[in-house]
C-alpha positions, 0 to 999 in steps of 0.5 A: 384590537387592531386593524392594518391597512383598512381605510374606513373612509374608503371602505366599500360595503363589500369590504365592510361585510368582509371585515365583519365576517372575519371578525366573527370568524376570529371570535368563533375560533378563539371561543373554540380554543377556550372551550377546548382549554376548559375541557382539558381543565375539567371545567365543563360549565365554562366549556359549555358556555364558550361552545354556546358563544361559538354557535352564536358567532358562527350564526352571525358570521353565516348571516353576514356571509349569506348577505354578502353572497346575495349582494356581491356573489363570489367576488374576491375579498380585499379584506384579509384576516391579516388586517384584523387582530382581536376586534371581538375575540376574547383576549387570550389571557381571559381563559384560565384553568378552573374557570367558573361559568361567571368568569367565562361569561364575563370574558364574553361580555368584555369581548362584546364591549370591545367589539362595540368600541371598535365599531364606535371608533370606526364610525367617525371615519366612514364616509360611505352612507351604506357602510356607516349604516352597516357599522351602526347595525353591527354596533347595535347587534354587539349591544344586543349581544351584551344584553344577552350575556348580562341576562345570562349573568343575572341568572347565575347564583352567587359565585362559587369558589374562586380558583384565580389563585391556582396556576394554570398547568403548562399545556402539552403542545 
């Protein structure tokens, strides 16, 4: 997870909201890519879970976007997608052909933990009280998301057969 050109000490509330929206969009897109990969690998349960995560990320992004519009209207963004990388999005190497639902959920859980770490790491540098409160709220939401994924993991029975030893076939470009 990285950011470029973002000075958390000088970040405005609008910039913080824009950053949070972009983080959600990036995660949503990655989960959609993973769902498509699982469709190609004929692992519908993992694809279904990743699509569930797409919906969750989209919902959270929409809530943040509505909040931004209410506060700042159509003011242009100063924070861009080029300034973030893998803040909450699952790591590209987390997806595997023949992925089990448990493995899909574990990849999502790792992403939620990663996002929590991002907000925790940024908090000490934030000087603006409103931005600090927003980042604390966002961190707390990521902790709630972890709990939701853990609850889904708890519902699963024992892990079925593992396909970790199977090499992913090259995908058509």
